[in-house]
N, C-alpha and C positions, 0 to 999 in steps of 0.2 A: 367473488374471489375464485380465481382459477389456479390450476396447478403451477402455471408459470410464475404467478405472484408468490406462491409458497416457496418455489425453487429459488427465486430471487432473494426472498427473505433469508433463507437458509445460507445462500452464498454470502450475503451481506453479514450475517452473524458470524460465520466461520472466518471469512477474510478480515472482517473488522476486528475480531478478537485477536487474530494472528498479528495484525499490524499494531494493535494496542500493546500487546506483550513486547514486541520488538521496540516500539517507540518508548515504552515505559523504562526499559533498560537504559536507553539513551538519555531520557529525560532525567534520570537519577544522577547522571554524570556527563553532562554535555561537553565538558572540557576533554574528557577521555576520547570521545568520538571525534571532537575537533582536532585533537593531536593526530589521531589516526588519519583523518582526511587530509590534514596538512602534509603528512608523509607521503600520501598518494598523489599529491599535487593539486588538490582541490583547495585553493587559497582564496580568501581566508577560511580556514577550516571551521571556525565558529559560525560563520554565516551559513555554510553548507550543513553544518550539524543542526542548527535550528530549523533550517528548511526541511531536513529529513524528519526531525522530531515533530514538527507541525503536521507534516503529511502523514507520518505513521501513527502517532499517538492521537492527536486531535482529529485527523482524518478518519482513523479507525472508529472513533466514537461516532462521528457524523455518519459514517457508512452504516453502522449498526442502526442508527436512528433513521437512516434513509433520507438524509438531508444533504443535498449537493453531491449525491452519489456518483453521477457521471464525471463531474470535475475531479473529485478525489480519487476515483478509480483510475482516471487518466493520469493523474500525478503519481499515484502508487505504481501504475504500470511503468512510468518513466524510471522510478526507483528500481523496479524489478529488472528492467532492461539494463540499467547500469550495473546491477548486481550480477546479472548473467555475464555481461562483458567482463567484469572484474574477475569473477571466478573462472571463467573459461579461458580468457586470453592473458590475464595478468598472473593469476595463481596457477593457471594451466591445470585446473581440476577437470575431472571427467563429469559426465552427466550425473551418474549416481554418486552420492556423497560429495557433490560439488554444487551444481546449479539447478538441480531438478525441482527444488522447492520454489525457487524464483520462477521457473518455467510454468509449473502448474498454477501458481498464484497468478501469473500473467494471464493465463487462459480464463480464469474466473473474473479477473479485472476487465478483460476485453468484453466478456458477456455483460458486465454491468455498464460499461461505456455504451455498448450498442443497445441494450434493452432498458437501461435505467433502473430505478429502484423498485418498480412494480407498485401495485395499489396499496400494499401494506407498508407505508412509508410516510415520513413527513413531507417528502417531495409531492406525493399525491394529495396530502391534506392542503398544502399551500399552492397546488396547481403548477408546480415546477416540472418541466418536461422530465 
């Protein structure tokens, strides 16, 4: 085990728990997020809501376990890019108190896409890149 593997584990634990928390809130009331998405023009909102819930909640769990990390990090990165776009160009928020969390999360997700889960993961156990 090298320091890179420990760093990737820490990134997976932090980013995974971040997404689980955000996905859990949406999982408790998918109709609420669906209505919000409908208002933003993402129709049908319920389809997009479940897409986000699966990526955030279930993807967060899999990220922590290190299973399919590259795929879920890529999908989570897409969600973060959409979040940056929405906060920056639709809500017109600044970097601080606006889209900085999405931006920093995206950096960690890019690292996971490029480097994978590391040796402390189910990906390593199953021989998944």
